[in-house]
Every structure is written in structure tokens, then in C-alpha cells.
C-alpha positions as a Python dict, from the first residue, in 0.01 Angstrom:
ca = {
    (1, 'X'): (0, 0, 0),
    (2, 'X'): (364, 49, -78),
    (3, 'X'): (462, 399, -178),
    (4, 'X'): (676, 433, -481),
    (5, 'X'): (1035, 545, -413),
    (6, 'X'): (1155, 835, -631),
    (7, 'X'): (1511, 955, -685),
    (8, 'X'): (1578, 1328, -624),
    (9, 'X'): (1635, 1491, -955),
    (10, 'X'): (1973, 1650, -1056),
    (11, 'X'): (2022, 2019, -1000),
    (12, 'X'): (2189, 2198, -1277),
    (13, 'X'): (2452, 2469, -1217),
    (14, 'X'): (2397, 2843, -1295),
    (15, 'X'): (2633, 2981, -1561),
    (16, 'X'): (2863, 3158, -1307),
    (17, 'X'): (2885, 2851, -1069),
    (18, 'X'): (3251, 2777, -988),
    (19, 'X'): (3214, 2408, -864),
    (20, 'X'): (3125, 2236, -1184),
    (21, 'X'): (3254, 1885, -1171),
    (22, 'X'): (3311, 1641, -1471),
    (23, 'X'): (2979, 1477, -1411),
    (24, 'X'): (2784, 1794, -1355),
    (25, 'X'): (2560, 1986, -1597),
    (26, 'X'): (2520, 2352, -1670),
    (27, 'X'): (2175, 2520, -1718),
    (28, 'X'): (2216, 2702, -2047),
    (29, 'X'): (1857, 2797, -2089),
    (30, 'X'): (1727, 3021, -1817),
    (31, 'X'): (1415, 3138, -1989),
    (32, 'X'): (1184, 2970, -1734),
    (33, 'X'): (1292, 3218, -1476),
    (34, 'X'): (1253, 3525, -1672),
    (35, 'X'): (985, 3758, -1509),
    (36, 'X'): (916, 3501, -1245),
    (37, 'X'): (940, 3519, -869),
    (38, 'X'): (1227, 3309, -726),
    (39, 'X'): (1390, 3226, -402),
    (40, 'X'): (1751, 3201, -331),
    (41, 'X'): (1856, 2991, -20),
    (42, 'X'): (2185, 2888, 126),
    (43, 'X'): (2297, 2552, -8),
    (44, 'X'): (2365, 2321, 291),
    (45, 'X'): (2656, 2079, 282),
    (46, 'X'): (2494, 1754, 379),
    (47, 'X'): (2346, 1436, 230),
    (48, 'X'): (2025, 1453, 29),
    (49, 'X'): (1760, 1234, 198),
    (50, 'X'): (1407, 1145, 113),
    (51, 'X'): (1155, 1063, 371),
    (52, 'X'): (798, 907, 310),
    (53, 'X'): (510, 841, 545),
    (54, 'X'): (590, 467, 549),
    (55, 'X'): (968, 465, 510),
    (56, 'X'): (1237, 660, 700),
    (57, 'X'): (1477, 743, 425),
    (58, 'X'): (1698, 687, 123),
    (59, 'X'): (1976, 903, 3),
    (60, 'X'): (1994, 1010, -351),
    (61, 'X'): (2063, 646, -449),
    (62, 'X'): (1741, 450, -392),
    (63, 'X'): (1935, 147, -273),
    (64, 'X'): (2155, 340, -14),
    (65, 'X'): (2235, 135, 291),
    (66, 'X'): (2239, 222, 659),
    (67, 'X'): (2533, 378, 842),
    (68, 'X'): (2562, 583, 1163),
    (69, 'X'): (2524, 914, 994),
    (70, 'X'): (2162, 813, 894),
    (71, 'X'): (2053, 699, 1245),
    (72, 'X'): (1924, 1058, 1315),
    (73, 'X'): (1687, 1009, 1024),
    (74, 'X'): (1516, 710, 1190),
    (75, 'X'): (1463, 910, 1505),
    (76, 'X'): (1310, 1213, 1336),
    (77, 'X'): (1103, 995, 1109),
    (78, 'X'): (959, 817, 1418),
    (79, 'X'): (843, 1152, 1540),
    (80, 'X'): (699, 1306, 1215),
    (81, 'X'): (625, 1006, 986),
    (82, 'X'): (268, 1016, 1086),
    (83, 'X'): (242, 1375, 969),
    (84, 'X'): (363, 1315, 620),
    (85, 'X'): (56, 1272, 394),
    (86, 'X'): (11, 938, 215),
    (87, 'X'): (180, 941, -112),
    (88, 'X'): (392, 1254, -33),
    (89, 'X'): (767, 1268, 22),
    (90, 'X'): (1004, 1506, 192),
    (91, 'X'): (1329, 1588, 42),
    (92, 'X'): (1577, 1701, 293),
    (93, 'X'): (1935, 1757, 374),
    (94, 'X'): (2098, 1537, 654),
    (95, 'X'): (2346, 1749, 833),
    (96, 'X'): (2424, 1503, 1116),
    (97, 'X'): (2786, 1440, 981),
    (98, 'X'): (3045, 1678, 825),
    (99, 'X'): (3105, 1658, 450),
    (100, 'X'): (3325, 1943, 339),
    (101, 'X'): (3198, 2214, 588),
    (102, 'X'): (3200, 2149, 958),
    (103, 'X'): (2909, 2304, 1138),
    (104, 'X'): (3006, 2394, 1491),
    (105, 'X'): (2774, 2406, 1804),
    (106, 'X'): (2490, 2656, 1734),
    (107, 'X'): (2553, 2683, 1358),
    (108, 'X'): (2248, 2462, 1273),
    (109, 'X'): (1883, 2477, 1366),
    (110, 'X'): (1849, 2099, 1347),
    (111, 'X'): (2020, 1803, 1177),
    (112, 'X'): (1754, 1766, 919),
    (113, 'X'): (1656, 2068, 676),
    (114, 'X'): (1357, 2049, 462),
    (115, 'X'): (1428, 2140, 98),
    (116, 'X'): (1107, 2046, -84),
    (117, 'X'): (776, 1859, -54),
    (118, 'X'): (638, 1644, -333),
    (119, 'X'): (278, 1548, -348),
    (120, 'X'): (110, 1233, -480),
    (121, 'X'): (101, 1388, -829),
    (122, 'X'): (486, 1422, -826),
    (123, 'X'): (471, 1795, -804),
    (124, 'X'): (694, 2001, -565),
    (125, 'X'): (476, 2224, -352),
    (126, 'X'): (503, 2606, -386),
    (127, 'X'): (759, 2771, -153),
    (128, 'X'): (487, 2903, 74),
    (129, 'X'): (312, 2568, 109),
    (130, 'X'): (655, 2408, 180),
    (131, 'X'): (733, 2664, 449),
    (132, 'X'): (383, 2592, 608),
    (133, 'X'): (444, 2219, 627),
    (134, 'X'): (792, 2274, 752),
    (135, 'X'): (652, 2453, 1041),
    (136, 'X'): (401, 2187, 1104),
    (137, 'X'): (675, 1926, 1097),
    (138, 'X'): (905, 2133, 1318),
    (139, 'X'): (1180, 2119, 1046),
    (140, 'X'): (1408, 2411, 964),
    (141, 'X'): (1467, 2523, 602),
    (142, 'X'): (1782, 2661, 452),
    (143, 'X'): (1832, 3030, 517),
    (144, 'X'): (1657, 3243, 243),
    (145, 'X'): (1880, 3517, 117),
    (146, 'X'): (1654, 3657, -166),
    (147, 'X'): (1291, 3636, -276),
    (148, 'X'): (1174, 3844, -567),
    (149, 'X'): (1188, 3877, -931),
    (150, 'X'): (1469, 3691, -1116),
    (151, 'X'): (1772, 3901, -1170),
    (152, 'X'): (2077, 3702, -1291),
    (153, 'X'): (2324, 3995, -1276),
    (154, 'X'): (2217, 4057, -905),
    (155, 'X'): (2260, 3688, -830),
    (156, 'X'): (2601, 3682, -971),
    (157, 'X'): (2698, 3980, -750),
    (158, 'X'): (2552, 3798, -444),
    (159, 'X'): (2755, 3499, -538),
    (160, 'X'): (3068, 3708, -521),
    (161, 'X'): (2983, 3848, -184),
    (162, 'X'): (2887, 3507, -15),
    (163, 'X'): (3117, 3388, 257),
    (164, 'X'): (3236, 3062, 96),
    (165, 'X'): (3445, 2945, 406),
    (166, 'X'): (3101, 2880, 572),
    (167, 'X'): (2857, 2825, 281),
    (168, 'X'): (2878, 2591, -7),
    (169, 'X'): (2666, 2827, -235),
    (170, 'X'): (2306, 2891, -297),
    (171, 'X'): (2009, 2728, -466),
    (172, 'X'): (1757, 2922, -682),
    (173, 'X'): (1403, 2794, -730),
    (174, 'X'): (1075, 2909, -866),
    (175, 'X'): (843, 2995, -581),
    (176, 'X'): (550, 2842, -768),
    (177, 'X'): (482, 2462, -775),
    (178, 'X'): (735, 2258, -989),
    (179, 'X'): (649, 1948, -1187),
    (180, 'X'): (903, 1668, -1159),
    (181, 'X'): (972, 1674, -1534),
    (182, 'X'): (1032, 2059, -1510),
    (183, 'X'): (1273, 2048, -1218),
    (184, 'X'): (1587, 2066, -1430),
    (185, 'X'): (1481, 2419, -1569),
    (186, 'X'): (1307, 2543, -1253),
    (187, 'X'): (1581, 2501, -999),
    (188, 'X'): (1957, 2579, -1034),
    (189, 'X'): (2251, 2627, -814),
    (190, 'X'): (2572, 2833, -759),
    (191, 'X'): (2845, 2624, -585),
    (192, 'X'): (3185, 2747, -469),
    (193, 'X'): (3506, 2631, -637),
    (194, 'X'): (3661, 2324, -482),
    (195, 'X'): (3350, 2250, -274),
    (196, 'X'): (3465, 1888, -251),
    (197, 'X'): (3754, 1909, -14),
    (198, 'X'): (3884, 1550, -23),
    (199, 'X'): (3942, 1278, -278),
    (200, 'X'): (3806, 1031, -37),
    (201, 'X'): (3437, 952, -4),
    (202, 'X'): (3300, 1186, 268),
    (203, 'X'): (3180, 885, 486),
    (204, 'X'): (3535, 754, 534),
    (205, 'X'): (3641, 1053, 732),
    (206, 'X'): (3292, 1173, 862),
    (207, 'X'): (3271, 1318, 1204),
    (208, 'X'): (2951, 1444, 1369),
    (209, 'X'): (2861, 1817, 1320),
    (210, 'X'): (2800, 2032, 1629),
    (211, 'X'): (2493, 2053, 1835),
    (212, 'X'): (2204, 2243, 1687),
    (213, 'X'): (2075, 2565, 1863),
}
């Protein structure tokens, strides 16, 4: 049975995000986070990639083609594809090649970071379930910089203290499971100003990032 391919949903910007582009959207209603436990994790600068049990990957576009930066996905999928439950999908960040931030030797824990896991009901697993599966798959996850009750003023302060030379920003998510249709109000991001450092498509000037730890 062929598994349905699903495009990764758009992540809206937090009100204090600096890197809003013309085609981006701002999350104006933050009420879904009020009183809830959230996680903040470092936003990695790579290519969004989705893996299935029967298919190694597509990028955000479902009809994305092959290129040398995605070769690493084939290798990793050959090692873990049999562990992915039927009907599930892994949404990850492919960090094999440089986009705007260059990761030198030792900066990365691997070339593929797990962001979320979606089950056969199109629900993103809870943070703890995701962490558990990441460990089983042997995939790193972005560095967690906060876990606790939602506090927008604190998060704006944290954004101002983040090293934006080395980090693109951070992503905030509810730690509870998230339905696909609720994603746009359950996940949001802060992105640095000018996070896209070139007018050219990143692939035209791509070079391989450094070796993982």
C-alpha cells in the first residue's frame, strides 16, 4: 500500500520575530499557548525533509528532485526506514549542506535532525514521545533551550540574548500532541533579521557542512 505524501505545514512567526519575509505570516492569536507547557528549541538552518517507511524523502515541496545534498537522506533512510511505523512520517532538518549558516566540524550531532513525528491519524506526537522515538532511531533533535509554562515576555528576552551569528532563531511548540489542522496555532518561530544571506537559491552555492561529532 502506497503511503500518502504530506507537505510540512507553514510555521508562523512570533510577533517579535525579525526575519519576516514578504511571503511569511505572523501569528497574531497566541491564545492556544496561554497556560500551556511549551518547548523552545534552536532553529536549525537546513532543508526541511520528510521521511516515510517506504520512501526516503521529499523536501517541503512534494515533487522535489534529487541532488547531492539529499544523498545523505538515502543512506540514513536505508538504516532506519524499517523502524518507521507504517503510515508514520518523520519531519526532519537536512544539514548536510550549508544554507546561510556554516556548521563547522563538531558543531553538529548528525546531518539529520528530527523535528517531529506524525502518526497515521496525521497527529504530531507529543514532545516526550518524539524524544523517545528519536532515541530509538538514533537521530539527534535540535537543542532545547526552554521547557515550561508559556511566557512571551521571557521568550522575547531570550531572543535578544541568542547568538544570532551561530543560530537562526528558535521554534516554540506545545509539548502535547498537535493535530495537523492545529499546527499553525500550536507552533511558532523567532527568526533572526536577514537570515537569508544571499539572493541566490542556496543550492547554487552549497558546500558541505563540517563533520558531526
